[in-house]
C-alpha positions, 0 to 999 in steps of 0.5 A, a space after each residue: 078036025 071033023 072028028 072034033 066037031 062030032 065030039 063037040 056036038 055029042 058033048 053039047 047034046 049030053 049037057 043038054 040032056 043033063 040039063 033036061 034031067 035036072 029040070 025033070 028032077 026039080 019038077 018031081 021033087 
């Protein structure tokens, strides 16, 4: 179960990074 939590947190971090990237792209285009 601990492994699942780690995967979930990693997934959340990835999606957060993706959102940040989208905002940066919107800003610079």
